[in-house]
C-alpha positions in Angstrom: 24.6 0.9 -6.3 21.0 1.5 -5.2 19.9 -2.0 -6.2 22.5 -3.4 -4.0 21.3 -1.3 -1.1 17.7 -2.5 -1.8 18.9 -6.0 -1.7 20.6 -5.3 1.6 17.3 -3.9 3.1 15.5 -7.0 2.1 18.2 -9.2 3.7 18.0 -7.1 6.9 14.3 -7.5 7.1 14.7 -11.3 6.6 16.7 -11.5 9.9 13.4 -10.7 11.7 10.6 -11.6 9.4 10.5 -15.1 7.7 9.0 -15.3 4.4 6.6 -12.5 3.2 9.0 -11.4 0.5 6.0 -10.2 -1.6 4.8 -8.0 1.4 8.2 -6.5 1.7 8.5 -5.9 -1.9 5.2 -4.1 -2.1 6.1 -1.9 0.9 9.4 -0.8 -0.8 7.5 -0.1 -4.0 5.1 2.2 -2.0 8.0 4.0 -0.4 9.8 4.5 -3.5 6.8 5.8 -5.5 5.2 7.9 -2.8 2.2 5.6 -2.5 0.3 4.3 0.5 -0.2 0.6 1.1 -3.2 -1.3 2.6 -2.3 -4.8 4.0 -5.2 -7.3 4.5 -4.7 -10.6 6.2 -5.7 -12.6 9.2 -4.0 -11.9 12.6 -0.5 -13.3 13.2 1.0 -12.8 9.8 3.7 -10.4 10.9 2.2 -7.4 9.2 3.0 -5.1 12.2 6.4 -6.6 12.7 7.4 -6.2 9.0 6.5 -2.5 9.0 8.2 -1.9 12.3 11.4 -3.7 11.1 11.4 -1.9 7.8 11.3 1.5 9.5 14.4 0.6 11.5 16.2 -0.6 8.3 15.3 2.6 6.6 16.3 4.8 9.5 12.9 6.6 9.4 10.7 7.9 12.2 7.9 5.4 12.9 4.7 5.5 14.7 2.1 2.8 15.2 -1.5 3.8 15.8 -3.8 1.2 17.0 -7.3 2.1 15.7 -10.2 1.5 18.0 -13.9 2.5 18.0 -13.4 5.2 20.7 -10.5 6.9 18.7 -10.9 10.6 17.9 -9.4 12.5 15.0 -7.4 14.5 17.5 -5.8 11.4 18.8 -4.4 11.1 15.3 -3.5 14.6 14.1 -3.2 16.5 17.4 -5.0 19.2 19.1 -4.9 22.6 20.9 -4.1 22.5 24.6 -4.2 25.3 27.1 -0.9 26.2 28.8 -1.6 27.7 32.2 1.8 29.4 32.6 1.5 31.7 29.6 -2.3 31.7 29.4 -2.4 30.6 25.8 -3.3 27.7 23.6 -0.5 25.6 22.1 -0.5 22.9 19.4 0.1 19.4 20.6 1.1 17.4 17.5 -0.3 13.9 17.1 1.4 10.6 16.0 0.5 11.3 12.3 3.7 13.5 12.3 6.2 10.8 11.4 7.7 9.3 8.2 6.2 5.8 8.4 2.7 5.5 10.0 1.2 2.0 10.7 -2.5 2.4 11.0 -3.3 -0.9 12.6 -6.7 -2.3 12.1 -7.9 0.8 10.3 -11.4 -0.5 9.8 -11.9 -0.5 13.6 -12.3 3.3 13.9 -15.3 5.5 12.9 -15.6 7.4 9.8 -14.4 10.7 11.3 -11.0 9.2 12.1 -10.7 7.4 8.8 -11.4 10.6 7.0 -8.7 12.5 9.1 -6.2 9.8 8.0 -7.2 9.7 4.4 -7.1 13.6 4.2 -3.5 13.6 5.6 -2.6 10.8 3.1 -3.9 12.9 0.2 -3.0 16.5 1.2 0.3 15.6 2.9 -0.8 18.3 5.5 -3.1 18.6 8.5 -4.9 21.5 10.1 -5.0 21.9 13.9 -7.1 24.9 15.0 -6.1 27.8 12.7 -2.6 26.3 12.0 -1.7 24.2 8.9 1.3 22.0 9.2 3.3 20.1 6.4 3.9 16.3 7.2 7.3 15.0 7.2 8.9 13.7 4.0 8.8 11.0 3.1 5.4 10.3 4.5 3.9 6.8 4.0 0.9 5.2 5.5 0.8 1.5 5.8 -2.7 0.5 7.0 -3.8 -3.0 8.1 -7.2 -4.4 8.2 -8.6 -7.7 9.5 -10.9 -9.6 7.1 -12.3 -11.7 9.9 -14.4 -10.7 13.0 -16.3 -7.9 11.3 -18.5 -7.1 14.3 -17.8 -3.6 15.6 -15.9 -2.5 12.5 -16.4 0.3 10.0 -15.3 -0.9 6.5 -13.5 1.8 4.5 -15.7 3.2 1.8 -14.7 2.1 -1.8 -14.0 5.8 -2.7 -11.6 6.1 0.1 -9.9 2.8 -0.3 -9.0 4.1 -3.8 -6.5 6.5 -2.2 -4.3 3.5 -1.4 -1.8 2.8 -4.2 -2.1 -0.9 -3.6 -4.1 -3.4 -1.5 -1.9 -6.4 -0.6 -3.5 -9.7 0.5 -1.3 -11.4 2.9 -1.4 -15.3 2.9 -0.4 -17.9 5.4 3.3 -18.8 5.3 4.7 -22.0 3.7 5.3 -25.0 6.0 9.0 -24.5 5.9 8.6 -20.8 6.7 6.4 -21.4 9.6 8.7 -24.1 11.0 11.5 -21.5 11.0 9.1 -19.0 12.6 8.1 -21.5 15.3 11.8 -22.3 16.1 12.8 -18.6 16.3 9.8 -17.3 18.4 9.7 -20.3 20.7 13.2 -19.4 21.8 12.5 -16.9 24.5 16.1 -15.4 24.4 16.0 -14.9 20.6 17.0 -11.5 19.6 17.8 -10.0 16.1 19.3 -6.6 15.6 18.9 -4.9 12.3 21.1 -2.2 10.8 19.9 1.0 9.1 20.7 0.6 5.3 19.0 3.5 3.5 18.8 7.2 4.4 16.2 9.7 3.4 18.4 11.1 0.8 18.8 7.6 -0.7 15.1 7.3 -0.8 14.6 10.7 -2.6 17.4 9.7 -5.0 15.8 6.4 -5.7 12.6 8.2 -6.5 14.4 10.4 -8.9 15.9 7.3 -10.6 12.5 5.6 -10.9 11.2 8.8 -12.6 13.7 8.2 -15.4 12.7 4.6 -16.1 11.1 4.5 -19.6 7.7 3.0 -20.4 7.3 2.4 -24.2 4.2 3.7 -25.9 2.8 0.2 -26.5 3.0 -0.5 -22.8 1.4 2.8 -21.9 -1.4 1.8 -24.2 -1.5 -1.7 -22.7 -2.1 -0.1 -19.2 -4.9 2.0 -20.6 -6.6 -1.1 -22.2 -6.3 -3.1 -18.9 -8.0 -0.2 -17.1 -10.8 0.2 -19.7 -11.4 -3.5 -19.7 -12.7 -3.2 -16.1 -15.0 -0.4 -17.0 -16.4 -1.6 -20.4 -15.8 -5.5 -20.2 -18.3 -6.4 -22.9 -16.3 -4.3 -25.4 -13.3 -6.6 -24.7 -15.2 -9.9 -25.1 -15.6 -10.4 -21.4 -19.3 -10.9 -21.5 -19.4 -13.5 -18.7 -17.4 -11.3 -16.4 -19.3 -8.1 -17.2 -22.3 -9.2 -15.2 -20.2 -9.2 -12.0 -18.6 -5.7 -12.3 -20.6 -2.8 -10.9 -17.9 -0.2 -11.3 -14.5 -0.3 -13.0 -11.2 1.2 -11.8 -10.6 4.9 -11.5 -7.9 7.0 -13.3 -5.7 6.4 -10.2 -5.3 2.9 -11.3 -3.5 3.7 -14.5 -1.3 6.2 -12.8 -0.2 3.6 -10.0 0.2 0.8 -12.5 2.7 3.0 -14.4 4.6 4.0 -11.2 4.5 0.4 -9.7 5.8 -1.2 -13.0 8.6 1.3 -13.2 9.6 0.6 -9.6 9.7 -3.1 -10.3 11.9 -2.5 -13.4 14.2 -0.2 -11.3 14.6 -2.8 -8.5 15.4 -5.4 -11.2 18.2 -3.1 -12.4 16.5 -2.0 -15.6 15.8 1.5 -17.0 12.9 0.2 -19.0 9.6 -1.5 -18.2 8.7 -5.0 -19.4 5.1 -6.4 -19.8 5.9 -8.7 -17.0 6.5 -5.7 -14.7 2.9 -4.4 -15.3 1.4 -8.0 -14.9 3.3 -8.5 -11.6 1.6 -5.5 -9.8 -1.6 -5.5 -11.7 -3.6 -7.5 -9.0 -2.3 -5.3 -6.1 -3.1 -2.1 -7.9 -6.5 -3.0 -9.4 -8.2 -5.5 -6.8 -9.5 -2.9 -4.4 -10.6 -0.6 -7.2 -12.9 -3.0 -8.9 -16.4 -2.8 -7.3 -18.3 -6.1 -7.7 -22.1 -6.5 -7.3 -24.2 -8.9 -5.3 -24.4 -11.4 -8.1 -20.4 -11.8 -7.8 -20.8 -12.5 -4.1 -23.5 -15.0 -4.7 -21.4 -16.8 -7.3 -18.2 -16.6 -5.1 -16.4 -14.5 -7.7 -13.6 -12.3 -6.5 -11.7 -9.5 -8.0 -8.3 -11.4 -8.2 -10.0 -14.1 -10.4 -11.4 -11.3 -12.7 -8.1 -9.5 -12.9 -6.3 -12.7 -13.9 -8.9 -13.2 -16.7 -8.5 -9.7 -18.0 -4.7 -10.2 -18.0 -5.1 -13.3 -20.0 -7.5 -11.8 -22.5 -6.0 -8.3 -23.2 -3.2 -8.5 -25.8 -0.2 -6.1 -26.0 -0.5 -4.5 -29.4 2.5 -3.0 -31.0 0.5 -0.3 -32.7 -2.6 1.0 -30.9 -4.8 4.0 -31.8 -6.8 5.6 -29.0 -10.5 6.1 -29.7 
């Protein structure tokens, strides 16, 4: 039943967004596993439109926050304001109090604002004055950053990017998709209404179902081997790749690989994980957690290439003993 509703959600989003099925899939994985998503792509690839449409289809409260260099933490979480009528201070909640938060161009704001957002993501609560408030459930941050025009930007520190479950690279659409986009958007009278498909209760129920999806012990070990191959590549015969990796992935990578693979299995109608499920999400879960050195930049080596090599190199062993 839930799989049918998920398919309906995707079809509703397609009424507005052409192509970008992979981005929609990753956003749903993040929502169903309580993980935040970082979207990276050049302007005009429908990142904001997709998130906005998805919020309507999921019947969730949605706020878009445009990050700018002059943004303050209080603009995000809220502040105390003075009420002249009763002579007391009152809490004015910020836009962070919503179910879906689109943090648009998150790398355009200073470190203080980024820290306020990332703290809310991690703790699921904010403190305004002396009062602590729990954020709404479900709470999901979908952040975008522009990889071009880096002047006046504040790149997210690697340790803070690690808080995102996945970093999804958005590519240009195919010719056929762009033709359809052009035809739609060039029609100034074009309108497309979407229906709400999932409720909050459905989302929480889906999370419980994903929690029941089984990961076999060999596949659990396979996830660990992938993670350790990024930390100690030479031990896995990756001698050429080892010279490019400065730091491997954190333990959050193994946790999120497990969760994302189970979500993929559930969305495919299975209660067990296949190796293909892990491989499908490996790039998005690992790419922002591998930190490369200057030699990699000089040789034009990127994390996506390294992840593919690791996936090709690491076998799935039926019997594995942890050392």
